[in-house]
N, C-alpha and C positions, 0 to 999 in steps of 0.2 A: 522246113525250110527257114525258120528262125533261127535256129539253130547252124547251117549252112550261112547264111548270112553273119549272123556273128563270128563266126571262125574266119569271115573274109571282113572284118569289120576296119582293114585301114583301108579296103576300096569301095569299099559302099557307102560307107559313112558321107553325110548331103556338107555342103558349107558352113562354116562356124570358125568362132574366131578361140581360139588357146592364151592365155596370159602365165606366162611362169614368170616371178616377181621373187622380189629379196634383196638380201643386201648384197652387198662383197661377198665373192667368195663362198656363195652358198651356193653352186652348182647350177644357174639357169643356162648357163652357156651350155653346161655339159649334159643336161637334157635335153637342151633345144637340139644337138647334135646328134642325143641318142632319138628322137624322135622324126629328127630328118632321115636317117640313117634306117630307121624303119619303115620310111615311106619307100624309099627308095629301092629298097626289099624288095617290097608290093609292087613296084615295077611302076608309082607312080612315077608324072610329071613335078617334080620338083627345084625350087629359087628359092635360095637366102639371099641374102641381104643383111649390110649392115651399114652405118653412117663411113661415111666417106674419112672422117675426122680419127677413128681410130683405129691406127696403125701402129698398137701398141708391141704384137706377136708378125703380123704379118700387114701387107698392105690389101690384097684380097680373100686369104684365108679367115672364116672364124674360128678363133682360137682360144680354147678354154685353158685354163690357171694347169689343168693337168695335161697340159699339153695336144687334148686330142684335138682335131682341124678337121674341118670341112670347106669345100671351096663356097667362096660368095662372091657379091656383086657389089662391090663400093656406089652408096647415093648420097648425093647430095639434099635432096628435100625427101618428101614422103609424094610426091607427084609421081617419080620416076619410075615406082614402085608399077604402076600402073599401066606402064610404057614397054616394061622388062618382061612383065609376068603373064604375058598373051599365051592363052594354050597350058596353061601349067595349073597344077591339080595342089599342090603343098609350097606353099610359100611361108620362109620361115624369113624373120625377122630379129634381127638381134643388135644388144644394146640400144632399145628403142626410146628412149629418155636421151638420146640424142637429137631423136626426131624433131620436126616442127606437128604443131597441135595437128594438121591436117591428118594425119597418119591414123586415127580414128575414125575420120570417114572414109578413107582408102580403104581399111580392113573391113569397115562396114559392108560395103560395095563387091568386096572380092566375097565375102562369106556368102552376100544374097546371091553370087552370081554362080556359086557350089564349090568354091575353094576352098578346103581347108587353109587358113594362116594359123601359126604360130608364132607368138608373138614374147622374146623373153628381153626385160631390162629389170632397172632398178626402180623398187616404188617411192624409196624416199632419199633427197640429197645428204651429206654429209652433217645435215645441221636439223637434220629429221622428219623436213619440211616435203610432201609426195611433188613430185619427179616429172616433168616433162607429158606426154601424151598416156603415160603408164594407169595415172591415175583413173581416166575416164574409159581409157579401157579395159581396166578390171570391170566396168560399169556395164561396158556390153557386150563383155567376153560371154562365151557358153560356157566356159571352163578358167576356172582361177586357180594356180598352183602355189602357192607361196612357200616358198624353199627358205631353207635356216643354215646359214653359217654357225660354227660356235665362237662365243667371246669368248677372246683369248686371254680376258681376267678370270674368268671366274668357271668356264666350261658352258655353261648356260646356253641354249639358245639364242642367239645375235637378235639384234632389233635393229642396229645401224649400222654405216660403213662410218667409220670414226676419222677426220683426218689429222693423219699428225704432222704435217709440217702447216706451215704459216703462211697460210694461202685464201683467198675469200672469196674467189673466182667459183663460181657455181660449180663451170663444167672443170674439172680437171683430170685429164685423164692419170690413173695409177696404180698400184702393185702393193704390196706387203712394205714397202719402206715410206708409203704415204699414206695409207688407210690401216685398219682393224677395223674387225669386225669385232663390237660387242653388245652387250644386251642391257636393257634396258636401264638397270642399276648402275652400272660402272659408267655408262656412258654418261649419267648425271653427276658422276663422281669423278669423271675427267677434265665434264664441263666446268666444275667447280674447283678443281684443282688448278684449270687454265687461266680460272677468273683473277685467284688468289696469285698468281704468278705473275700478272699483267701488273698485278697493282702495287705487287714490292717491289716488280723492277721498274713503272710509273714514276 
């Protein structure tokens, strides 16, 4: 009987929180879409949410950098999830770093009610500072998957999303023209070079 249960694992698992985190270009959204499509294939009722401010590729769809897409519901606050996720078995949340801290309680409540919650988001901002509700979600998650981009300078595993444009706002939606994934060593070098450049221009 245990073997049969394992074969049907996508339908028989209890409520839980799964977090997929990492830098930009690391495949977070790609992995979220993959898990959500598996759940749909298993005939589960699924719903995916994303912050309404994220309209880079589509106003409604969640779209990865590789152009894989899945339909989603844009929301302005985490509280909307409870209102819209009734009778849902699997909830996906993309770009969760842009949502409010209340998301942690929402995810816990859903998981405690038997819902599988899959959250994807940046764990750090462009300064290497823990970002939004993601760190707290990692703490309460049943499973955390840290994915890595490749450092564009040396080919090592990337550590952080380095911002290429002179903008100090924490929230700035962007792509490869605004950000690049760097390992820790190359990131420190980039910061030193930027500091030297600012000093020479002042």
